[in-house]
C-alpha positions, 0 to 999 in steps of 0.5 A: 307666645307673648305674655298678655301682661308684659309682652315678654316670652313665655315658656311651654311645658306639657304635662300628659296623663292617662284619662281617668274616665277612659280607665273606667271602661265603656259602661261609665260616662260614654268612656268608649268615646273619651280620649285616652290622654289628658294633656295640660299645657302651662305657659309661664312668662320668663319676665314677670311670672304670669301663668296660663293654663290650657288643657285638652283630651288627646287620643294619642300621646304626643311624640317625645322630642328627640335631641339633636346629637352634635 
């Protein structure tokens, strides 16, 4: 992703937490249809330090990345 300010490269970091509403159960705020995880993606520009935060709910946790062995 390119930075909207300086057109530099942006690094992405994911933060995944259990959803607080999902923990409360089906009797609260229609929690039976609420996703189980809260995913927040933070994009940070490597040149100027500009940050963008995007979030969404997910029904399953993203698979962990596996590092290739050399």
